[in-house]
C-alpha positions in Angstrom: 63.3 25.0 106.9 65.0 26.4 110.0 64.8 30.0 111.0 68.4 31.0 111.7 69.7 33.5 114.1 72.4 35.6 112.5 75.3 37.7 113.9 75.4 41.3 112.9 78.1 40.2 110.4 75.6 38.0 108.6 76.9 34.6 109.9 74.4 32.0 111.1 75.1 31.5 114.8 71.9 29.8 116.0 68.4 28.8 115.2 64.8 29.2 116.5 62.3 26.5 117.4 59.0 28.0 118.5 60.2 30.8 120.9 63.4 29.2 122.0 66.8 30.1 120.7 69.4 27.4 120.3 73.1 27.5 119.2 74.2 25.6 116.1 75.0 22.6 118.3 71.3 22.3 119.4 71.9 23.6 122.9 69.0 25.8 124.3 70.2 29.2 125.2 67.2 31.5 125.7 63.8 32.6 124.5 62.1 35.4 122.8 59.2 37.2 124.6 57.9 40.0 122.4 61.0 41.8 121.1 63.1 40.9 124.2 65.5 38.0 124.3 66.1 36.3 127.7 68.4 33.6 128.9 66.8 30.4 130.2 67.3 31.8 133.8 65.1 34.8 132.8 67.8 37.4 132.7 67.7 39.9 129.9 70.2 39.3 127.0 69.2 41.7 124.2 66.5 42.5 121.6 65.2 40.5 118.7 65.8 42.6 115.6 65.8 41.3 112.0 66.7 37.8 112.9 69.6 39.0 115.2 70.0 39.4 119.0 71.2 43.0 119.4 71.9 45.6 122.0 69.4 48.4 121.4 69.9 51.6 123.4 66.1 52.2 123.4 65.3 48.8 125.0 63.7 48.5 128.4 65.6 45.5 129.8 64.1 43.6 132.7 64.2 40.0 134.0 61.4 37.5 133.8 60.8 34.3 135.6 63.1 31.4 134.6 61.9 28.3 132.7 63.0 24.7 132.7 65.5 24.4 129.8 63.9 22.6 126.9 65.6 19.5 125.5 68.5 20.0 123.1 67.4 19.8 119.5 68.9 18.3 116.5 70.7 21.2 114.7 69.2 22.0 111.2 72.7 22.4 109.7 75.2 25.3 109.6 73.1 27.5 107.3 74.5 30.0 104.8 75.8 33.5 105.2 73.4 36.4 104.4 74.3 38.1 101.2 74.5 41.7 102.3 73.9 42.9 105.9 72.8 46.5 106.5 74.7 48.0 109.5 71.8 49.1 111.7 74.2 50.5 114.3 73.4 47.9 117.0 76.0 45.8 118.7 75.6 42.0 118.5 74.6 40.6 121.9 74.1 36.9 121.0 77.1 35.9 123.2 75.2 37.2 126.3 73.0 34.1 126.0 76.1 32.1 127.1 76.9 34.2 130.1 76.3 33.1 133.7 74.7 35.9 135.6 74.1 36.7 139.2 70.4 36.1 138.4 71.1 32.6 137.2 73.3 31.8 140.3 70.5 33.0 142.6 68.1 30.7 140.9 70.3 27.7 141.7 
Protein backbone atom coordinates (compact mmCIF):
# COMPACT_ATOMS: atom_id res chain seq x y z
CA UNK A 1 0.00 0.00 0.00
CA UNK A 2 1.36 3.40 -0.96
CA UNK A 3 1.90 6.22 1.46
CA UNK A 4 0.25 9.17 -0.21
CA UNK A 5 1.20 12.82 0.09
CA UNK A 6 -1.88 14.99 0.55
CA UNK A 7 -2.68 18.62 -0.09
CA UNK A 8 -3.92 20.67 2.84
CA UNK A 9 -7.36 20.22 1.24
CA UNK A 10 -7.13 16.45 1.71
CA UNK A 11 -6.55 15.51 -1.94
CA UNK A 12 -3.83 12.96 -2.78
CA UNK A 13 -1.17 14.79 -4.83
CA UNK A 14 1.83 12.49 -4.63
CA UNK A 15 3.31 9.45 -2.95
CA UNK A 16 6.41 8.36 -1.05
CA UNK A 17 8.85 5.62 -1.84
CA UNK A 18 11.52 5.30 0.83
CA UNK A 19 12.48 8.96 1.44
CA UNK A 20 11.66 10.28 -2.05
CA UNK A 21 8.49 12.14 -2.96
CA UNK A 22 6.90 11.55 -6.36
CA UNK A 23 3.92 13.16 -8.05
CA UNK A 24 0.97 10.96 -9.04
CA UNK A 25 2.52 10.47 -12.49
CA UNK A 26 5.57 8.78 -10.88
CA UNK A 27 7.99 11.69 -11.45
CA UNK A 28 10.54 12.15 -8.63
CA UNK A 29 10.25 15.63 -7.13
CA UNK A 30 12.15 15.67 -3.86
CA UNK A 31 13.12 13.92 -0.68
CA UNK A 32 12.49 14.08 3.02
CA UNK A 33 15.41 14.59 5.39
CA UNK A 34 14.18 14.62 8.98
CA UNK A 35 11.16 16.91 8.88
CA UNK A 36 12.47 18.99 5.96
CA UNK A 37 11.44 18.48 2.36
CA UNK A 38 13.99 19.30 -0.34
CA UNK A 39 13.89 19.31 -4.12
CA UNK A 40 16.19 16.92 -5.97
CA UNK A 41 18.61 19.85 -6.42
CA UNK A 42 18.86 20.16 -2.62
CA UNK A 43 16.94 23.43 -2.24
CA UNK A 44 14.41 23.67 0.56
CA UNK A 45 10.71 23.27 -0.33
CA UNK A 46 8.85 22.92 2.98
CA UNK A 47 8.25 20.76 6.02
CA UNK A 48 6.82 17.23 6.25
CA UNK A 49 3.79 17.42 8.54
CA UNK A 50 1.01 14.84 8.84
CA UNK A 51 1.56 13.43 5.32
CA UNK A 52 1.65 16.93 3.78
CA UNK A 53 4.36 19.30 2.55
CA UNK A 54 3.65 22.60 4.29
CA UNK A 55 5.12 26.01 4.94
CA UNK A 56 5.77 26.21 8.68
CA UNK A 57 6.86 29.58 10.07
CA UNK A 58 8.93 27.86 12.75
CA UNK A 59 11.01 25.94 10.20
CA UNK A 60 14.72 26.52 9.76
CA UNK A 61 15.11 26.21 5.99
CA UNK A 62 18.47 25.44 4.48
CA UNK A 63 19.76 23.82 1.33
CA UNK A 64 21.50 20.45 1.24
CA UNK A 65 23.68 18.79 -1.42
CA UNK A 66 21.79 17.67 -4.54
CA UNK A 67 21.22 14.02 -5.42
CA UNK A 68 20.93 12.22 -8.72
CA UNK A 69 17.22 11.97 -9.48
CA UNK A 70 15.90 8.48 -8.85
CA UNK A 71 14.18 6.63 -11.67
CA UNK A 72 10.50 7.42 -12.18
CA UNK A 73 8.24 4.92 -10.42
CA UNK A 74 5.03 3.30 -11.43
CA UNK A 75 2.29 5.33 -9.72
CA UNK A 76 0.27 3.44 -7.12
CA UNK A 77 -3.03 4.90 -8.36
CA UNK A 78 -4.83 8.13 -7.66
CA UNK A 79 -5.67 7.35 -4.03
CA UNK A 80 -8.70 8.59 -2.19
CA UNK A 81 -9.49 11.86 -0.52
CA UNK A 82 -9.09 12.09 3.24
CA UNK A 83 -12.36 12.17 5.15
CA UNK A 84 -11.86 15.27 7.27
CA UNK A 85 -8.78 17.43 7.28
CA UNK A 86 -8.00 19.59 10.28
CA UNK A 87 -6.84 23.08 9.37
CA UNK A 88 -3.48 23.30 11.12
CA UNK A 89 -2.92 26.82 9.81
CA UNK A 90 -0.04 25.91 7.50
CA UNK A 91 -0.01 26.78 3.80
CA UNK A 92 0.46 23.95 1.32
CA UNK A 93 3.92 24.06 -0.28
CA UNK A 94 3.89 20.87 -2.40
CA UNK A 95 3.96 22.94 -5.60
CA UNK A 96 7.39 24.30 -4.59
CA UNK A 97 8.77 20.87 -5.49
CA UNK A 98 8.08 21.71 -9.15
CA UNK A 99 9.80 25.11 -9.08
CA UNK A 100 13.11 25.74 -10.79
CA UNK A 101 15.34 27.63 -8.40
CA UNK A 102 18.56 29.59 -8.68
CA UNK A 103 20.10 26.76 -6.64
CA UNK A 104 19.12 24.20 -9.29
CA UNK A 105 20.33 26.41 -12.13
CA UNK A 106 23.73 26.80 -10.43
CA UNK A 107 23.97 22.99 -10.11
CA UNK A 108 23.61 22.60 -13.89
